[in-house]
C-alpha positions in Angstrom: 0.0 0.0 0.0 0.9 3.6 -0.5 -0.6 5.6 2.4 -0.9 9.4 2.2 -2.4 12.3 4.2 -3.8 15.2 2.2 -5.4 18.6 2.8 -4.5 21.9 4.5 -1.7 21.9 7.1 -3.1 20.8 10.4 -6.3 19.5 8.9 -5.0 16.6 6.8 -7.2 13.6 6.0 -6.1 10.0 5.4 -5.8 8.5 2.0 -4.0 6.0 -0.2 -2.8 5.6 -3.8 -4.4 2.6 -5.5 -2.7 0.2 -7.9 -3.7 2.4 -10.8 -2.0 5.4 -9.3 -5.2 7.1 -8.3 -5.2 9.0 -4.9 -8.3 8.1 -2.9 -9.8 9.4 0.3 -9.8 7.1 3.3 -11.6 9.5 5.7 -14.8 7.6 5.5 -13.1 4.5 6.7 -10.6 5.8 9.3 -10.0 9.1 11.0 -6.2 9.2 10.8 -3.2 7.1 9.9 -2.0 6.5 13.4 0.8 4.4 14.9 -1.6 1.6 15.9 -2.6 1.3 12.2 1.1 0.7 11.3 1.2 -2.6 13.2 0.9 -5.8 11.1 -2.7 -6.2 12.3 -3.6 -2.6 11.5 -2.0 -2.8 8.0 -3.9 -6.0 7.4 -7.2 -4.2 8.2 -6.3 -1.4 5.8 -5.4 -3.8 3.1 -8.9 -5.4 3.4 -10.7 -2.2 2.5 -12.3 -2.2 -1.0 -10.8 1.0 -2.4 -12.7 0.9 -5.7 -15.6 2.8 -4.2 -13.6 5.4 -2.4 -13.7 9.0 -3.6 -10.9 10.4 -5.6 -8.8 13.1 -3.9 -9.0 16.4 -5.8 -6.1 16.8 -8.2 -3.4 19.2 -6.9 -4.3 18.6 -3.2 -1.5 19.4 -0.8 0.1 16.3 0.8 1.3 16.2 4.4 3.6 13.8 6.2 1.9 10.5 5.3 1.4 9.3 8.9 1.0 10.7 12.4 2.3 10.0 15.9 6.0 10.3 15.3 7.6 10.4 18.7 11.1 10.8 17.4 13.2 11.1 14.3 16.4 9.1 14.6 19.0 10.0 12.0 22.2 8.2 10.9 25.2 10.3 9.9 27.9 9.4 7.3 26.2 6.1 6.4 27.3 6.0 2.8 30.9 5.2 2.0 30.9 7.5 -1.0 29.4 10.4 1.0 31.9 10.0 3.8 34.7 10.2 1.1 33.3 13.4 -0.3 33.3 15.1 3.1 36.8 13.8 4.0 35.4 11.8 7.0 36.6 8.4 8.2 34.3 5.4 7.7 32.5 5.1 11.1 33.0 1.8 13.0 29.5 2.1 14.5 26.4 4.1 13.3 26.5 7.8 14.1 23.2 8.8 15.6 21.5 12.1 16.1 17.9 13.3 16.5 15.8 15.8 14.5 13.1 17.8 16.3 9.5 16.8 15.7 8.8 20.5 14.9 11.0 20.1 11.8 8.4 17.8 10.1 6.7 19.2 7.0 4.9 17.9 3.9 6.9 16.7 0.8 6.1 19.7 -1.3 5.9 22.4 1.3 8.3 25.3 1.2 11.6 24.8 3.1 12.5 27.9 5.2 16.1 29.0 5.3 16.7 29.9 8.9 17.4 33.5 10.0 21.1 34.2 9.4 21.8 30.9 7.7 24.6 30.8 5.1 25.0 27.0 4.7 21.6 25.3 4.2 22.1 22.0 2.5 20.0 19.0 1.1 20.2 15.3 1.8 17.9 12.7 0.2 17.4 9.7 2.4 15.6 6.4 2.7 13.2 6.7 5.7 12.3 3.6 7.7 9.0 3.7 9.6 8.6 1.5 12.7 5.3 -0.5 13.0 6.0 -2.5 16.1 7.6 -1.5 19.4 11.3 -2.5 19.2 13.7 -2.9 22.1 16.9 -5.0 21.9 15.9 -6.7 18.7 18.2 -8.9 16.7 19.4 -8.0 13.2 17.8 -11.3 12.0 14.4 -10.1 13.2 14.7 -6.4 12.7 12.8 -6.0 9.4 9.8 -7.6 11.1 9.4 -4.4 13.1 9.3 -2.1 10.1 5.9 -1.0 8.7 7.3 0.6 5.6 9.5 3.2 3.9 9.4 6.8 2.7 11.4 9.5 1.1 13.0 11.9 3.6 15.0 15.1 3.1 17.4 15.6 6.0 17.8 19.3 5.4 20.9 20.6 7.3 22.5 23.9 8.2 26.2 23.1 8.0 27.5 26.1 9.9 25.1 25.4 12.8 26.0 21.7 12.6 29.8 21.9 12.4 31.0 25.3 13.4 28.8 26.3 16.3 30.0 23.8 18.9 28.3 20.9 20.6 26.5 18.2 18.7 24.9 18.0 15.2 21.3 18.5 16.3 21.3 22.3 16.2 21.9 22.2 12.5 19.3 19.6 11.8 16.1 20.5 13.6 15.1 23.9 12.2 11.5 24.4 11.2 10.7 22.6 7.9 14.0 20.7 7.9 12.3 17.3 7.7 10.1 17.0 4.5 8.6 13.4 4.6 6.7 11.6 1.9 4.8 11.8 -0.4 3.9 8.2 0.5 4.4 5.7 3.3 5.0 2.5 1.2 4.4 -0.7 3.2 7.3 -3.1 3.5 5.7 -5.8 1.3 6.0 -3.5 -1.7 9.8 -3.0 -1.4 11.6 -6.2 -2.3 15.0 -5.1 -1.2 15.6 -1.8 0.7 19.4 -2.2 -0.1 18.9 -1.8 -3.8 17.1 1.5 -4.3 18.2 4.5 -6.3 18.2 7.9 -4.7 18.6 11.3 -6.5 18.3 15.0 -6.0 18.0 17.9 -8.5 18.8 21.4 -7.3 17.1 24.0 -9.5 17.1 21.6 -12.4 20.6 20.3 -12.0 21.3 16.7 -10.9 23.4 16.8 -7.7 22.8 13.4 -6.0 22.6 10.1 -7.8 23.2 7.2 -5.5 22.0 3.8 -4.3 21.2 2.3 -1.0 23.6 -0.5 -1.9 26.5 1.8 -0.8 25.1 2.2 2.8 27.7 1.2 5.4 25.1 -0.1 7.8 22.0 -1.6 6.2 18.4 -1.2 7.4 18.5 -4.5 9.5 21.6 -3.4 11.2 20.3 0.1 12.0 16.9 -1.0 13.4 18.7 -3.5 15.6 21.5 -1.1 16.7 19.2 1.8 17.5 16.9 -0.5 19.5 19.8 -1.2 21.9 20.0 2.5 22.8 16.3 3.6 22.8 13.0 1.9 22.4 11.6 2.5 18.9 7.9 3.1 19.0 5.3 2.6 16.3 5.4 5.6 14.1 9.0 6.5 14.8 11.1 7.4 11.8 14.7 6.5 11.0 16.5 8.6 8.4 19.3 6.3 7.2 21.9 8.7 5.7 22.5 10.3 2.3 24.6 9.4 -0.8 27.2 11.8 -2.2 26.4 15.1 -4.0 25.5 17.4 -1.1 26.4 21.1 -1.2 29.0 20.7 1.6 31.0 18.2 -0.6 31.2 20.5 -3.7 34.3 22.5 -4.5 33.5 25.2 -3.8 30.3 24.4 -1.8 27.1 25.7 -3.4 24.5 26.1 -0.6 20.9 26.7 -1.0 19.4 30.2 -1.4 15.9 31.6 -1.5 14.3 30.8 -4.8 16.1 27.5 -5.3 14.0 24.4 -6.0 14.6 20.8 -4.8 13.3 17.7 -6.6 14.2 14.4 -5.0 13.1 10.8 -4.7 13.9 7.3 -3.5 13.0 4.6 -6.0 9.5 3.3 -5.4 8.8 5.8 -2.6 7.7 8.9 -4.5 9.1 12.3 -5.3 9.3 15.5 -3.4 9.2 19.0 -4.9 10.2 21.9 -2.6 11.0 25.6 -2.9 13.4 27.4 -0.7 12.2 30.6 0.9 13.8 33.1 3.3 12.9 33.2 6.9 10.4 36.0 7.8 8.1 36.7 10.7 
């Protein structure tokens, strides 16, 4: 299944994209796409719905984050060997973890706000992993069984805040609008191999990232298991698994985002994001 949420910000309704690619309204069947619906039992109930009679969602409707109830966004840094090389970093011996603020969540096509005073706002297309079952100290062998599905994530980053302002990475990762998610939550049964997916990013029409999840240092099984040994992963939690090469920070010279730039990015099978960069204003 491809689950979506659509409508005005703060008033989104549940929906899905059927096998013919038609977006349909689920609000007559369920009130929201909540963490309990991401369990194996909940997804089974959703799959049993006859979608042929559901209303079509109006064309051009805004899409929001495709599920609710995210209690944390756990991110993995330097998880692609070719991305580590472009930044001059050593290959990590264990996954590097950091958190993004929940307030950074935004829809896949919403504007991305460059923070006040920012000079180094950057893009990062990533495979997102959505947890469906509470996970604590799970084995690598069993880890995929705790996954509800996958989505496209942009781990937007402000590199000056992240690297040059002292402390940990989080301050450059959690700004408002720095976590576009979606357009879809694609259930695990539709993704044959999460380690064989292409990822790409176009910046104002120029291809900047063109990678594959097969160059991840730590695969999805490893990450779910590893993270579950440090914190309990709850249904609805989101793991952003790292980015391939081609980010602004790795360019010589770096070419960071500015107001008016556009981002178009996707993970194979998980849908495309289209965002516009705007200046901070209040």
